[in-house]
Every structure is written in structure tokens, then in C-alpha cells.
C-alpha positions in Angstrom: 4.9 -10.5 -39.2 5.4 -12.5 -36.0 5.2 -15.7 -38.1 7.8 -14.3 -40.5 10.1 -13.4 -37.6 9.9 -17.0 -36.3 10.4 -18.7 -39.7 13.2 -16.4 -41.0 15.8 -17.6 -38.5 14.8 -21.2 -39.2 15.2 -20.5 -42.9 18.7 -19.1 -42.3 19.6 -22.0 -40.0 18.5 -24.5 -42.6 20.5 -22.6 -45.3 23.6 -22.6 -43.1 23.2 -26.3 -42.4 22.9 -27.0 -46.1 25.9 -24.9 -46.9 28.0 -26.5 -44.1 27.0 -30.0 -45.4 28.0 -29.0 -48.9 31.4 -27.7 -47.7 31.9 -30.8 -45.5 31.3 -33.0 -48.5 33.8 -30.9 -50.5 36.4 -31.1 -47.8 36.1 -34.9 -47.8 36.4 -35.0 -51.6 39.5 -32.9 -51.4 41.1 -35.1 -48.8 40.2 -38.3 -50.5 41.5 -37.1 -53.8 44.8 -35.9 -52.5 45.4 -38.9 -50.1 44.7 -41.4 -52.8 45.6 -39.7 -56.0 47.9 -36.8 -55.0 51.2 -36.5 -56.8 53.1 -34.2 -54.4 55.3 -37.0 -53.0 56.3 -38.1 -56.4 56.9 -34.5 -57.4 59.1 -34.0 -54.4 61.1 -37.1 -55.2 61.8 -35.7 -58.7 62.8 -32.3 -57.4 65.1 -33.6 -54.7 66.7 -36.6 -56.4 66.9 -35.3 -60.0 67.9 -31.7 -59.1 68.9 -31.7 -55.5 69.8 -28.5 -53.5 69.3 -25.3 -55.5 70.8 -22.2 -54.1 69.8 -18.9 -55.8 72.1 -18.1 -58.8 73.2 -21.7 -59.3 72.7 -23.9 -62.3 70.6 -26.3 -60.2 68.2 -23.5 -59.4 67.7 -22.7 -63.0 67.0 -26.4 -63.7 64.4 -26.2 -60.9 62.6 -23.3 -62.6 62.2 -25.3 -65.7 60.9 -28.3 -63.7 58.4 -26.1 -61.9 57.2 -24.5 -65.1 56.5 -28.0 -66.6 54.9 -29.2 -63.4 52.4 -26.3 -63.3 51.5 -26.9 -66.9 51.0 -30.6 -66.3 48.8 -29.8 -63.2 46.4 -27.9 -65.4 47.3 -24.2 -65.0 45.6 -21.9 -67.5 48.7 -19.8 -67.7 52.4 -20.3 -66.5 55.1 -17.7 -66.7 58.5 -16.7 -65.3 58.9 -13.5 -63.2 62.3 -11.8 -63.4 64.1 -11.5 -60.1 67.6 -10.2 -59.5 69.3 -12.5 -56.9 72.5 -12.5 -54.9 75.0 -15.2 -55.8 76.9 -16.7 -52.9 79.4 -19.5 -53.4 80.6 -21.7 -50.5 83.6 -23.2 -52.0 86.0 -25.5 -50.2 86.1 -24.9 -46.4 87.6 -26.5 -43.2 87.8 -25.8 -39.5 90.4 -27.3 -37.2 91.0 -26.8 -33.5 93.8 -27.7 -31.1 94.8 -27.0 -27.5 98.1 -25.3 -26.7 100.1 -28.6 -26.6 97.9 -30.7 -28.8 97.5 -31.3 -32.5 94.8 -30.0 -34.9 91.5 -31.9 -35.0 88.9 -31.3 -37.7 85.4 -30.3 -36.8 82.2 -30.6 -38.9 81.3 -27.0 -40.0 79.4 -24.9 -42.4 80.0 -21.3 -43.3 77.0 -19.2 -42.7 75.4 -18.0 -45.9 76.4 -14.7 -47.5 79.6 -14.5 -45.4 83.0 -13.8 -46.7 85.6 -16.5 -46.0 89.4 -16.3 -45.7 90.1 -16.2 -49.4 91.5 -19.7 -49.2 94.1 -18.8 -46.6 94.5 -20.2 -43.1 93.1 -17.9 -40.4 94.7 -18.9 -37.1 93.8 -17.5 -33.8 92.7 -18.1 -30.2 89.1 -18.9 -29.5 87.2 -17.2 -26.7 83.9 -18.4 -25.3 81.2 -15.8 -25.0 77.8 -17.0 -23.7 75.7 -14.2 -25.0 75.6 -10.9 -26.9 75.1 -9.1 -23.6 78.3 -10.7 -22.3 80.2 -9.6 -25.4 78.9 -6.1 -25.0 80.4 -5.9 -21.5 83.8 -7.1 -22.6 86.7 -4.7 -23.3 87.9 -4.5 -26.9 91.3 -5.5 -25.8 89.9 -8.9 -24.7 88.3 -9.5 -28.0 90.7 -8.0 -30.6 92.3 -10.5 -32.8 90.3 -13.4 -31.2 87.8 -15.8 -32.7 84.6 -15.4 -30.8 82.6 -18.6 -30.1 78.9 -18.2 -29.1 77.5 -21.4 -27.6 73.9 -20.2 -27.2 71.5 -23.2 -27.2 68.0 -23.7 -28.4 65.6 -23.0 -25.6 64.0 -26.4 -25.2 61.2 -25.0 -23.0 59.5 -23.5 -26.0 56.7 -25.8 -27.2 57.0 -24.3 -30.7 60.5 -24.9 -32.0 60.0 -21.9 -34.2 60.0 -19.7 -31.1 63.3 -21.2 -30.0 64.7 -20.6 -33.5 63.6 -16.9 -33.3 65.2 -16.6 -29.9 68.6 -18.0 -31.0 68.5 -16.6 -34.5 70.3 -13.3 -33.7 73.6 -15.3 -33.1 73.6 -16.3 -36.8 71.9 -13.4 -38.5 73.7 -10.3 -37.3 76.3 -11.1 -34.7 79.3 -11.3 -37.0 79.4 -7.5 -37.3 79.0 -7.1 -33.5 82.1 -9.3 -33.1 83.9 -7.3 -35.8 83.0 -4.1 -34.0 84.9 -5.4 -30.9 87.9 -6.3 -33.1 87.2 -10.1 -33.4 88.5 -11.6 -36.6 86.1 -14.5 -37.0 83.0 -16.0 -35.3 81.9 -19.5 -34.6 78.3 -20.3 -33.4 76.5 -23.3 -32.1 74.1 -24.3 -34.9 70.4 -23.3 -34.6 69.2 -26.8 -33.9 66.7 -28.5 -31.7 68.6 -31.8 -32.0 71.5 -33.1 -30.0 73.7 -34.4 -32.8 76.8 -33.1 -34.5 75.2 -31.9 -37.8 76.1 -28.3 -38.6 73.4 -25.9 -39.9 73.9 -23.0 -42.3 71.5 -20.1 -43.0 71.9 -16.5 -43.9 73.3 -13.5 -42.2 73.7 -9.8 -42.9 76.8 -7.7 -42.4 76.8 -4.1 -41.0 78.9 -2.4 -43.7 80.5 -0.1 -41.1 82.6 -3.0 -39.9 84.9 -5.6 -41.5 83.2 -8.6 -43.1 84.7 -11.3 -40.9 84.2 -15.1 -41.5 81.3 -16.7 -39.7 80.8 -20.5 -39.4 78.5 -22.9 -37.5 79.4 -26.2 -35.8 77.1 -29.0 -34.5 75.7 -29.1 -31.0 78.0 -31.9 -29.8 81.1 -30.1 -31.0 79.9 -26.9 -29.5 79.4 -28.4 -26.1 82.7 -30.3 -26.2 84.5 -27.1 -27.3 83.0 -25.2 -24.3 84.1 -27.8 -21.9 87.7 -27.7 -23.3 87.8 -23.9 -23.2 86.9 -23.9 -19.5 90.2 -25.6 -18.7 92.7 -24.5 -21.3 93.3 -22.3 -24.3 92.1 -23.5 -27.7 93.3 -22.3 -31.1 91.6 -22.7 -34.5 92.7 -22.9 -38.1 89.9 -21.8 -40.4 90.1 -21.9 -44.2 87.2 -20.8 -46.3 86.6 -19.8 -49.9 83.1 -18.5 -49.3 82.3 -15.3 -51.1 79.6 -13.2 -52.7 79.7 -12.7 -56.5 77.7 -10.2 -58.7 73.9 -10.4 -58.6 72.3 -12.2 -61.5 69.0 -12.4 -63.2 66.9 -15.3 -62.1 63.1 -16.1 -61.9 60.2 -17.1 -59.8 57.7 -19.4 -61.5 54.0 -18.6 -61.5 51.0 -20.6 -62.6 47.3 -19.9 -62.2 43.7 -20.9 -62.7 41.7 -18.0 -64.1 38.8 -16.8 -61.9 35.3 -17.4 -63.2 33.8 -14.4 -61.4 36.7 -11.9 -61.3 40.4 -11.6 -61.5 41.0 -11.0 -57.8 43.9 -13.3 -56.8 44.4 -15.9 -54.1 48.1 -16.9 -53.8 49.4 -20.2 -52.5 53.1 -20.8 -52.7 56.5 -21.9 -51.4 60.1 -21.0 -52.2 61.9 -22.9 -54.9 65.4 -22.2 -53.8 67.2 -24.0 -51.0 70.6 -24.0 -49.2 73.5 -25.7 -50.9 73.5 -28.7 -48.6 71.1 -31.6 -48.5 68.2 -31.7 -51.0 66.0 -28.9 -49.8 63.1 -31.4 -49.2 61.5 -29.9 -46.1 62.8 -26.4 -46.8 61.1 -25.9 -49.1 60.5 -28.5 -51.7 57.5 -29.6 -49.6 55.9 -26.2 -49.8 56.4 -26.1 -53.6 54.8 -29.5 -54.3 52.0 -28.9 -51.8 51.1 -25.6 -53.6 51.1 -27.3 -57.0 48.9 -30.0 -55.5 46.3 -27.3 -54.6 46.0 -26.2 -58.2 46.0 -29.8 -59.5 43.2 -30.7 -57.1 41.0 -27.8 -58.2 41.3 -29.1 -61.7 40.9 -32.8 -60.9 37.7 -32.2 -58.9 36.4 -29.6 -61.3 36.0 -27.0 -58.5 34.9 -23.8 -60.2 37.1 -21.2 -58.7 35.4 -17.8 -58.4 38.7 -15.9 -58.1 42.1 -16.5 -59.7 44.1 -19.2 -57.8 47.7 -18.5 -58.3 50.7 -20.7 -57.4 53.9 -18.9 -56.9 57.3 -20.7 -56.7 59.3 -17.9 -55.1 62.9 -17.3 -55.9 65.6 -16.5 -53.4 63.9 -16.8 -50.0 66.9 -18.2 -48.3 69.5 -15.5 -48.8 67.7 -12.4 -49.8 63.9 -12.9 -50.1 64.0 -11.0 -53.4 61.4 -13.2 -55.0 58.7 -12.2 -52.5 59.6 -8.6 -52.7 59.6 -8.6 -56.5 56.2 -10.3 -56.5 54.6 -7.7 -54.3 56.3 -4.9 -56.3 54.7 -6.3 -59.5 51.3 -6.8 -57.9 51.4 -3.1 -56.9 52.5 -2.0 -60.3 49.8 -3.9 -62.0 47.2 -2.8 -59.4 46.2 -6.4 -58.8 43.7 -7.1 -56.0 44.9 -9.9 -53.8 42.3 -11.5 -51.5 44.7 -13.7 -49.6 48.2 -15.2 -49.8 49.5 -18.2 -48.0 52.9 -19.9 -48.0 54.0 -23.4 -46.9 57.5 -23.1 -45.5 57.7 -25.1 -42.3 58.2 -28.6 -43.7 56.0 -31.4 -44.9 55.1 -32.6 -41.4 51.6 -33.2 -40.0 49.5 -30.1 -40.4 48.0 -28.6 -37.3 46.6 -25.2 -38.4 47.3 -21.9 -40.0 49.2 -18.8 -39.1 47.0 -15.8 -40.0 47.9 -12.1 -40.4 44.7 -10.2 -41.0 41.9 -8.2 -39.4 40.1 -9.8 -36.5 36.9 -9.8 -38.5 38.5 -12.1 -41.2 40.3 -14.1 -38.5 37.0 -14.7 -36.8 35.4 -15.8 -40.1 38.1 -18.4 -40.7 37.8 -19.6 -37.1 34.1 -20.1 -37.7 35.1 -22.7 -40.3 37.0 -24.7 -37.7 34.3 -27.4 -37.4 34.9 -28.3 -41.1 38.7 -28.6 -40.4 38.5 -30.6 -37.1 37.9 -34.0 -38.7 41.1 -33.6 -40.6 43.3 -32.7 -37.6 43.4 -29.0 -38.2 42.6 -27.1 -35.0 45.1 -24.3 -34.5 44.0 -20.8 -35.8 45.8 -18.8 -33.1 49.2 -18.2 -34.6 49.8 -14.7 -36.0 52.6 -15.0 -38.6 52.9 -15.6 -42.3 55.5 -16.9 -44.7 58.5 -14.7 -45.6 57.6 -14.6 -49.3 54.0 -13.4 -48.8 54.8 -10.9 -46.0 55.6 -8.1 -48.5 52.0 -8.2 -49.7 50.8 -7.1 -46.3 51.9 -3.5 -47.3 49.2 -3.7 -50.0 46.6 -4.6 -47.4 46.5 -8.3 -48.3 45.6 -10.8 -45.6 48.4 -13.4 -45.4 49.1 -16.7 -43.7 51.3 -19.8 -43.4 50.6 -23.5 -43.1 51.4 -24.6 -39.5 52.7 -28.2 -39.3 53.9 -30.0 -36.2 57.2 -28.3 -35.4 59.0 -30.9 -33.4 61.3 -32.2 -36.0 61.7 -29.3 -38.4 64.7 -27.7 -36.8 66.5 -31.0 -36.4 67.2 -30.9 -40.2 66.7 -27.3 -41.2 69.5 -25.9 -43.4 71.5 -29.1 -43.1 72.8 -32.0 -45.2 70.1 -34.0 -43.5 67.2 -32.2 -45.3 66.6 -35.0 -47.7 63.6 -36.6 -49.4 63.8 -39.6 -47.0 62.9 -37.3 -44.1 59.5 -36.5 -45.5 56.5 -38.8 -44.9 54.1 -39.2 -47.8 50.9 -39.0 -45.8 52.0 -36.0 -43.7 53.0 -34.2 -46.9 49.7 -34.9 -48.6 47.6 -34.0 -45.5 49.3 -30.5 -45.6 48.4 -30.1 -49.3 44.8 -31.1 -48.4 44.5 -28.6 -45.6 45.7 -25.8 -47.9 43.4 -26.8 -50.6 40.4 -26.8 -48.2 41.3 -23.3 -46.9 41.8 -21.9 -50.4 38.4 -23.4 -51.4 36.7 -21.7 -48.5 38.3 -18.3 -49.1 37.6 -18.5 -52.8 34.0 -19.2 -52.1 33.4 -16.8 -49.3 35.6 -13.7 -49.8 
């Protein structure tokens, strides 16, 4: 018995070593395959250059669904289908923003209407701009001081955050819900400093939500340089604006997410990897989120190319409507619940195609610890951060079903320089960084499929 007690741990240790060596070799095969033969960069070029930006409800988005369907078939999916999703339809239309001092002439500023806002119905909205540094300051102001004015928030990204995502979250309230706060005080329009880590003059769009108890006032964003110049001017003299915007919401319409899968060899439990197929209506939607789409397709393609026998169903989901409604993710979770599908894990790539650093994980501590125990396998590939506790917007609804979720975590330094702007183009994505992210996701899916 004593001899068995001594030998059994040695046996387990040898078994663990053998398993680790096997996994290490598989990790290297995955990385070698993707870095030398991966097609994600070529796929991204096709998506961005042949289709371009693709806001939900647009013709370009419908073209993108056909493209994704064909790409999943080419990648080797056993089954590909469209999932019906009702999406909001927002149209930007022609827009302009001009400002002038009391005795000056109008000067045009670069601007973008914030998504899902109502414009001026093509008419000039003229009024005095007032500078308000924060929502707390606005709350302290009398309605008489705000009524009929255009409120300008010049709230900057907090550069002290190491993760630019944290700075984005901090400043996000000025874009997402502040228009109705201004309307409540009697303001007739809102201008914000773009949610940007850069110091350029590129305006950023993004979505917002109105509180229906108050008027739907126009809301626009200007670049960082324009914002700071406007603040300096307002400190010495009055400034007036002429805003003209045709932005408006139209009736919802039927659209689709695109789904492809490799059938599980052992059971039909599902492991999801995905990104969102829609983008804003400026730029090419390369980093947000063409990168996540092509990386997810690359995961499936690599399983097929390397003949990895997946135990569970590996499902790629190209989600509809993340940008201005998140209806694709909600619908997917709704259908998963209706079909009583068991989901083992769901991960999204939606933070750009930059150098991967780790994974955000939303799950039990037991499962988190298990993934952390795989860290030595990931370290040689530059993946080291398993501390973040967040997941992609589209997979979050699955958490209500008890599904562990996650998100690929790339280096965040550059993402919010181009996020939701005309600068989000194919040329901003580095081939090797993009493929390294696809490799990291494939390695993680391989381990989860094998061990869960």
C-alpha cells in the first residue's frame, strides 16, 4: 500500500507532463498554422474594401451577411445558417456644424451626430453654446441658465487609466445618456468632446439612448482639438452655433446574424466564438469589429485544417446590431434558451485586432482557476493576463443562462484613437497582430473543448 501511495502521485505527475507536452505541441501547431497560412487578414481586406462600413439595416450590412455565410462555408463549417433579428434603422443623412463668436463669421467644425439621435429635420438650429464641465455641474445649474441653450460637455478621457477601456467607460455617460439630461433642463441640443484617447481632430460617433419623458434633442460629437479650442473661446466670449442634421430613426426591419459550426464528436454542447458583423457608418469597421469576425472564422478554419477532433460543437456567431441596439446577442441567447441548448463557454473578440495580451473572463472562480492553470501554455505566445472580469456585449446575454463568457483582451493603447471614426480602416490593422489574436482564441477554444 505504501508503495502504491508513492507511485500513484508519480504516475499522475507523469500523466500531467504528457498531457501538458501534448497541449504545448498543439498550441505550437495552431500558432504556426495561423501565422503562416491564416487567411484572416485577407478576409478582412475583402470585408472592408469590398463592402466597407455596414450599419444595421443598411444594404451594405445585408451584403456583409452574404459574405460571412460564404466565408463560413469556405472555412469548412458543417452547417451555416441565418438567424432572424429585428434591428433598428438609423440614418445619418447630411449634417453640418458651424460656430461663430458674437462679432465673427461662421466657421465649420468636423462633427458626427451621435448614433440613434434625432437631428434638426434638415433645418438650421441656431443658439448660444454654454460650457458645462460635468453632469454634476449641470445638475447644479438653474433651468433658466440652460433653457434654449446648446450644452457643450468637454469631458476628457482620463489618461491616467492604463486600460483605455476604463477611460472609455468613465467618459461614456456623456455620449450615452446625457442628451436627455440636457433636455430635462431645457437645453435644445448637446455637443460633446469625442470619446477618444488621441489628441487629434477626428470626431467619434457611437450610440445613445433617449429618456422618452423628455424631448429628443440633437446630439453631436466634435474632435478633441476642436473641443479644447471651443472651450478656450467660451472662456472669453459668447459663441453661437448653427447645427443642421437630417439624422433620424426609421422603422425597425428584419435582418440576420450569421452562424456556422463544427458538429461535436462527443455531444452537442456548444462553445461559441464570435464578433459583431455590423459597424458604424463611417470608416470601414476594420478594428470594430471586422477583426473579431475574421478571427472567429479563423478559429473554425484552423480546427478543420489541423484536423482537430472537437468534442463539443464549435460555433462561430457573426452577431447583428451590436453597435446601436445589441439585438443580435439578445436574440441569440433567446433562441439558445428556447432550444434548451447547453453552452459551455462563449467568447467574443470586440476590442480590435491589436496584439493579444489575455482574456476577460466572467465565470465561477473554480473555472477561472482552471483557465489560469493553463497559463504556462499561453506564456510563450505572449498571453499572460487572465485577471479581467468582463465579456463581449454580444455574449453577455448568455450569462443569464449560466454560461461562462469572455472576451479577447488585446493591447488597448491604440483602439480608442480610431474607435467609431472614419479612421477605422483596414490599413490600421497589422497582419501579424490580427493573426496572433486568432491563434490565442483558437488555443483557448481547444483547451475548453478538451477539458470542459
